C-alpha positions in Angstrom: -46.3 -11.0 89.4 -45.3 -8.1 87.2 -42.3 -7.7 85.0 -39.8 -5.0 85.2 -37.0 -3.7 82.8 -34.4 -0.9 82.8 -32.9 0.0 79.4 -30.0 2.3 78.6 -30.2 4.4 75.5 -27.6 6.7 74.0 -28.8 10.1 72.8 -27.9 10.7 69.2 -25.6 13.7 68.5 -27.4 17.0 68.8 -30.7 15.4 69.8 -30.7 15.9 73.6 -32.8 19.0 73.5 -35.3 17.5 71.2 -35.7 14.6 73.5 -36.1 16.8 76.6 -38.7 18.8 74.7 -40.6 15.7 73.8 -40.5 14.5 77.5 -41.9 17.9 78.5 -44.7 17.4 76.0 -45.4 13.9 77.4 -45.8 15.5 80.8 -48.3 18.0 79.4 -50.2 15.2 77.7 -50.3 13.0 80.8 -53.9 11.9 80.4 -53.2 10.6 76.9 -50.0 8.8 78.2 -51.9 7.2 80.9 -54.6 6.0 78.6 -52.0 4.3 76.3 -50.3 2.7 79.3 -53.7 1.3 80.5 -54.1 -0.1 77.0 -50.7 -1.8 77.1 -51.0 -3.1 80.6 -48.0 -0.9 81.6 -48.1 0.0 85.3 -45.0 2.3 85.4 -43.0 4.0 82.7 -40.2 6.4 83.7 -37.3 8.1 81.8 -34.2 9.3 83.5 -31.5 11.6 82.0 -28.0 10.7 83.0 -26.1 13.7 84.4 -22.6 12.5 83.2 -23.3 11.1 79.8 -25.5 11.5 76.9 -27.8 8.6 77.9 -31.2 8.1 79.2 -32.4 5.2 81.4 -36.0 3.9 80.8 -37.8 1.9 83.5 -40.9 0.0 82.9 -43.2 -2.3 84.9 -45.8 -4.2 83.2 -48.2 -7.1 83.7 -46.7 -8.9 80.6 -44.1 -7.2 78.4 -44.9 -9.3 75.3 -48.6 -8.2 75.6 -47.5 -4.6 76.2 -45.1 -4.6 73.1 -47.9 -6.0 70.9 -50.4 -3.4 72.1 -47.8 -0.6 71.5 -47.1 -1.7 68.0 -50.8 -1.9 67.2 -51.7 1.3 69.1 -54.6 3.3 67.8 -53.3 6.3 69.8 -51.6 9.2 67.9 -49.3 9.9 70.8 -47.7 6.4 70.6 -46.7 7.1 66.8 -45.3 10.4 67.8 -43.3 8.7 70.6 -41.9 6.1 68.2 -40.9 8.8 65.8 -39.1 10.9 68.5 -37.5 7.8 69.9 -36.1 6.7 66.6 -34.8 10.2 65.8 -33.2 10.7 69.2 -32.1 7.3 70.7 -29.9 4.3 70.1 -30.5 1.3 72.3 -27.3 0.4 74.2 -28.5 -2.4 76.4 -31.1 -3.7 78.7 -29.8 -4.0 82.2 -30.2 -7.1 84.3 -32.5 -6.7 87.2 -30.9 -8.2 90.3 -33.9 -7.4 92.6 -37.0 -5.4 92.6 -39.1 -5.2 95.7 -42.5 -3.4 95.7 -44.2 -2.7 99.0 -47.8 -2.3 98.2 
């Protein structure tokens, strides 16, 4: 069974465009992103921008979050360090939302 998580992050003042540009860069570098996700055991990673507040919602599904976190922290991939830098500069964690249900029809 996989694990899922949804986190809410507040965008720091005047950092919204920087975060959007970074997300566009991630889309352009899709192959690199997918390689890091395979390394971490992450099956799904998605970022959503809230239309009514300066927040993003970050969804992930992984085989094991503890394993994924360890792999991310020890990542040999330059894109992961870039991602950490952009995230620290742009985001403040607000909360992890509680999952009430998650159904996956394979």
